[in-house]
Every structure is written in structure tokens, then in C-alpha cells.
C-alpha positions as YAML, in Angstrom:
chain: A
units: angstrom
residues:
- id: 1
  name: MET
  ca: [-57.89, 18.89, 152.38]
- id: 2
  name: SER
  ca: [-54.19, 18.45, 152.59]
- id: 3
  name: GLU
  ca: [-52.62, 20.12, 154.87]
- id: 4
  name: TYR
  ca: [-49.92, 22.36, 153.02]
- id: 5
  name: LEU
  ca: [-52.58, 23.61, 150.99]
- id: 6
  name: VAL
  ca: [-54.34, 24.78, 154.00]
- id: 7
  name: SER
  ca: [-51.80, 26.15, 155.20]
- id: 8
  name: ARG
  ca: [-50.84, 28.24, 152.14]
- id: 9
  name: ILE
  ca: [-55.34, 29.73, 152.04]
- id: 10
  name: GLU
  ca: [-54.41, 30.55, 156.11]
- id: 11
  name: ALA
  ca: [-51.03, 32.85, 154.30]
- id: 12
  name: VAL
  ca: [-53.05, 35.02, 152.91]
- id: 13
  name: PRO
  ca: [-56.20, 35.32, 155.20]
- id: 14
  name: GLU
  ca: [-57.25, 38.81, 153.73]
- id: 15
  name: ARG
  ca: [-57.83, 37.05, 150.53]
- id: 16
  name: ILE
  ca: [-59.18, 33.85, 150.98]
- id: 17
  name: THR
  ca: [-61.07, 32.66, 153.80]
- id: 18
  name: LEU
  ca: [-61.16, 29.02, 154.99]
- id: 19
  name: HIS
  ca: [-64.63, 27.88, 156.53]
- id: 20
  name: ARG
  ca: [-63.66, 24.34, 158.23]
- id: 21
  name: THR
  ca: [-66.73, 22.25, 158.38]
- id: 22
  name: THR
  ca: [-68.99, 24.04, 156.97]
- id: 23
  name: GLU
  ca: [-71.78, 22.85, 153.86]
- id: 24
  name: ILE
  ca: [-73.38, 24.98, 151.26]
- id: 25
  name: THR
  ca: [-77.06, 25.02, 151.35]
- id: 26
  name: ALA
  ca: [-77.47, 28.24, 148.39]
- id: 27
  name: LEU
  ca: [-76.15, 29.99, 146.24]
- id: 28
  name: HIS
  ca: [-77.79, 33.43, 145.05]
- id: 29
  name: GLY
  ca: [-77.41, 35.66, 142.03]
- id: 30
  name: ASP
  ca: [-78.99, 36.31, 138.65]
- id: 31
  name: ARG
  ca: [-76.45, 36.60, 136.05]
- id: 32
  name: HIS
  ca: [-73.42, 36.12, 138.08]
- id: 33
  name: LEU
  ca: [-72.33, 34.90, 141.49]
- id: 34
  name: GLU
  ca: [-73.44, 37.14, 144.07]
- id: 35
  name: GLN
  ca: [-73.70, 35.67, 147.69]
- id: 36
  name: VAL
  ca: [-73.48, 32.39, 148.84]
- id: 37
  name: THR
  ca: [-75.14, 30.85, 151.89]
- id: 38
  name: TRP
  ca: [-73.43, 28.11, 154.17]
- id: 39
  name: THR
  ca: [-73.64, 26.36, 157.24]
- id: 40
  name: ASN
  ca: [-71.25, 25.03, 159.93]
- id: 41
  name: ARG
  ca: [-71.77, 21.75, 160.23]
- id: 42
  name: ALA
  ca: [-70.70, 21.26, 163.92]
- id: 43
  name: THR
  ca: [-72.98, 24.22, 165.31]
- id: 44
  name: GLY
  ca: [-76.25, 24.62, 162.80]
- id: 45
  name: GLU
  ca: [-75.61, 28.09, 162.77]
- id: 46
  name: GLU
  ca: [-76.48, 29.10, 158.60]
- id: 47
  name: GLN
  ca: [-74.74, 32.78, 157.04]
- id: 48
  name: THR
  ca: [-74.62, 34.06, 154.11]
- id: 49
  name: ARG
  ca: [-72.50, 36.91, 152.75]
- id: 50
  name: ARG
  ca: [-71.43, 38.92, 149.66]
- id: 51
  name: VAL
  ca: [-69.01, 36.14, 147.42]
- id: 52
  name: ALA
  ca: [-67.52, 36.98, 144.19]
- id: 53
  name: GLY
  ca: [-66.00, 33.37, 143.93]
- id: 54
  name: ILE
  ca: [-66.30, 30.31, 145.40]
- id: 55
  name: PHE
  ca: [-63.73, 26.97, 145.39]
- id: 56
  name: LEU
  ca: [-64.88, 23.56, 146.13]
- id: 57
  name: MET
  ca: [-62.71, 20.79, 147.27]
- id: 58
  name: LEU
  ca: [-64.58, 17.33, 146.21]
- id: 59
  name: GLY
  ca: [-62.82, 13.66, 145.98]
- id: 60
  name: ALA
  ca: [-60.87, 14.18, 148.84]
- id: 61
  name: ALA
  ca: [-62.76, 11.05, 150.25]
- id: 62
  name: PRO
  ca: [-63.51, 8.45, 148.65]
- id: 63
  name: ASN
  ca: [-67.21, 6.79, 148.34]
- id: 64
  name: THR
  ca: [-65.96, 3.19, 148.61]
- id: 65
  name: GLU
  ca: [-68.05, 1.44, 151.22]
- id: 66
  name: TRP
  ca: [-70.84, 0.21, 148.45]
- id: 67
  name: LEU
  ca: [-68.18, -2.08, 147.04]
- id: 68
  name: ASN
  ca: [-67.66, -4.24, 150.06]
- id: 69
  name: ARG
  ca: [-64.41, -5.00, 149.40]
- id: 70
  name: ALA
  ca: [-65.09, -6.41, 146.02]
- id: 71
  name: VAL
  ca: [-61.70, -4.45, 145.23]
- id: 72
  name: ALA
  ca: [-58.46, -3.85, 146.10]
- id: 73
  name: LEU
  ca: [-58.84, -0.72, 148.00]
- id: 74
  name: ASP
  ca: [-55.69, 1.38, 149.83]
- id: 75
  name: ASP
  ca: [-55.35, 1.79, 153.68]
- id: 76
  name: LYS
  ca: [-57.77, 4.97, 152.78]
- id: 77
  name: GLY
  ca: [-60.36, 3.48, 151.03]
- id: 78
  name: PHE
  ca: [-59.11, 4.39, 147.19]
- id: 79
  name: VAL
  ca: [-59.27, 2.13, 144.57]
- id: 80
  name: ARG
  ca: [-55.84, 0.27, 143.61]
- id: 81
  name: THR
  ca: [-55.38, -0.57, 140.27]
- id: 82
  name: GLY
  ca: [-52.74, -1.68, 137.92]
- id: 83
  name: THR
  ca: [-49.74, -2.42, 139.76]
- id: 84
  name: SER
  ca: [-50.76, -1.84, 142.99]
- id: 85
  name: ALA
  ca: [-54.04, -4.12, 142.58]
- id: 86
  name: VAL
  ca: [-52.18, -7.25, 142.06]
- id: 87
  name: SER
  ca: [-52.60, -9.29, 145.27]
- id: 88
  name: ASP
  ca: [-50.62, -13.19, 146.05]
- id: 89
  name: ASP
  ca: [-54.68, -14.24, 144.00]
- id: 90
  name: PRO
  ca: [-53.12, -15.19, 140.46]
- id: 91
  name: ALA
  ca: [-56.25, -13.69, 139.38]
- id: 92
  name: SER
  ca: [-55.10, -10.56, 140.59]
- id: 93
  name: SER
  ca: [-52.40, -10.46, 137.51]
- id: 94
  name: HIS
  ca: [-54.62, -9.26, 134.51]
- id: 95
  name: ALA
  ca: [-54.09, -5.88, 136.17]
- id: 96
  name: LEU
  ca: [-50.34, -5.84, 135.68]
- id: 97
  name: SER
  ca: [-51.09, -5.00, 131.69]
- id: 98
  name: GLN
  ca: [-53.79, -2.27, 132.55]
- id: 99
  name: PRO
  ca: [-52.85, 0.43, 134.25]
- id: 100
  name: LEU
  ca: [-56.49, 1.54, 135.47]
- id: 101
  name: ALA
  ca: [-57.43, -2.30, 135.94]
- id: 102
  name: THR
  ca: [-58.48, -3.24, 139.46]
- id: 103
  name: SER
  ca: [-58.27, -6.50, 141.46]
- id: 104
  name: CYS
  ca: [-60.87, -7.82, 139.39]
- id: 105
  name: ALA
  ca: [-61.02, -8.36, 136.24]
- id: 106
  name: GLY
  ca: [-63.06, -6.67, 134.15]
- id: 107
  name: ILE
  ca: [-64.29, -3.47, 136.89]
- id: 108
  name: PHE
  ca: [-62.18, -0.58, 136.26]
- id: 109
  name: ALA
  ca: [-61.61, 2.85, 138.35]
- id: 110
  name: VAL
  ca: [-60.63, 6.28, 137.22]
- id: 111
  name: GLY
  ca: [-60.36, 9.49, 138.29]
- id: 112
  name: ASP
  ca: [-60.56, 10.39, 142.15]
- id: 113
  name: VAL
  ca: [-61.81, 7.07, 143.66]
- id: 114
  name: ARG
  ca: [-58.16, 5.79, 142.36]
- id: 115
  name: SER
  ca: [-55.52, 5.40, 144.43]
- id: 116
  name: GLY
  ca: [-52.85, 7.50, 143.03]
- id: 117
  name: SER
  ca: [-54.79, 9.63, 141.10]
- id: 118
  name: ILE
  ca: [-54.24, 13.37, 141.06]
- id: 119
  name: LYS
  ca: [-57.69, 14.46, 141.83]
- id: 120
  name: ARG
  ca: [-57.68, 16.54, 138.85]
- id: 121
  name: VAL
  ca: [-60.71, 16.96, 136.41]
- id: 122
  name: ALA
  ca: [-59.08, 17.13, 132.88]
- id: 123
  name: SER
  ca: [-57.19, 13.75, 134.90]
- id: 124
  name: ALA
  ca: [-60.25, 11.95, 135.03]
- id: 125
  name: VAL
  ca: [-61.37, 12.74, 132.02]
- id: 126
  name: GLY
  ca: [-58.12, 11.72, 130.19]
- id: 127
  name: GLU
  ca: [-58.35, 8.20, 132.33]
- id: 128
  name: GLY
  ca: [-61.58, 7.91, 131.41]
- id: 129
  name: SER
  ca: [-61.15, 7.69, 127.46]
- id: 130
  name: ILE
  ca: [-57.87, 6.12, 128.30]
- id: 131
  name: VAL
  ca: [-60.18, 2.96, 129.86]
- id: 132
  name: VAL
  ca: [-62.83, 2.28, 126.84]
- id: 133
  name: ALA
  ca: [-60.34, 0.38, 125.19]
- id: 134
  name: SER
  ca: [-59.83, -1.81, 128.31]
- id: 135
  name: VAL
  ca: [-63.92, -2.03, 128.74]
- id: 136
  name: HIS
  ca: [-64.03, -3.34, 124.79]
- id: 137
  name: GLN
  ca: [-61.09, -5.52, 125.69]
- id: 138
  name: ALA
  ca: [-62.88, -6.95, 128.72]
- id: 139
  name: LEU
  ca: [-66.29, -7.28, 127.19]
- id: 140
  name: ALA
  ca: [-64.96, -9.13, 124.26]
- id: 141
  name: VAL
  ca: [-64.16, -12.19, 126.09]
- id: 142
  name: LEU
  ca: [-68.21, -12.62, 127.64]
...
């Protein structure tokens, strides 16, 4: 989570409680959320509290290790796309005309894993719909 967001959340402690290094382990309720159980990963302490709502932030840390550097990544591990994916290798020049193309022809990245994305679900959905035409073009040349 960005420090500016943490600071804004901490500025309203009477309305929002931030639980760092915790993992939600259970949600409770019949027709709506009534309680949440979480575990502090540092201490192992488990707590269950009455909660009317939760906000989960996912995607802040990319899960790109499995790529084994097959595509260009930025210094935080997010996948470079478009002009930022172009390297000295002429094979990566295809990315100049395709904003969601990676440094490897025929491989595209959308959503939170993409370097420079705004980390919003609506944007990821939009990027996914946009890249469909590029995928069709890439498959046509195979």
C-alpha cells in the first residue's frame, strides 16, 4: 500500500483501523458481513471482531517470479509494456505500436501486473478487452 494512502487512513483512526501484517482468515455472517477473523502474521495472534465492511488491497506486489525474466520487468518486478518494454534487442520493437505488448512478441500484460498501471479493476477489465485485437493479430501470424 502506498505510504500516502496509509497516512490518509491513519489520519481518521475513529473511522478506519489499519491492521498491518495481518491476513484475513474467515468472514462471518448470514445475509451480510457481521464479523471478520484475522491473524497477525508476525505474532500469530488471531482476533475476531464485529465489522460492517472491509477493504482489501491486492496487486501491490507483483507475482512475476514464475516468468523467469522471459519478459522485461521494472525494478519492482512489474511487467514492462509498450514503449517501456522496448530494449536494445530489435525483436522487442513490436511493442512500440502495441501499448500492452511485452518485450516478447505475442505476450501481453494487462491489469495490476503491468508496470505503470493504475491498479484499478475497471482499468484491468478495459485493458483486457483492448488487448483482444492484439492477441488475434499475433495468432494470425502463427
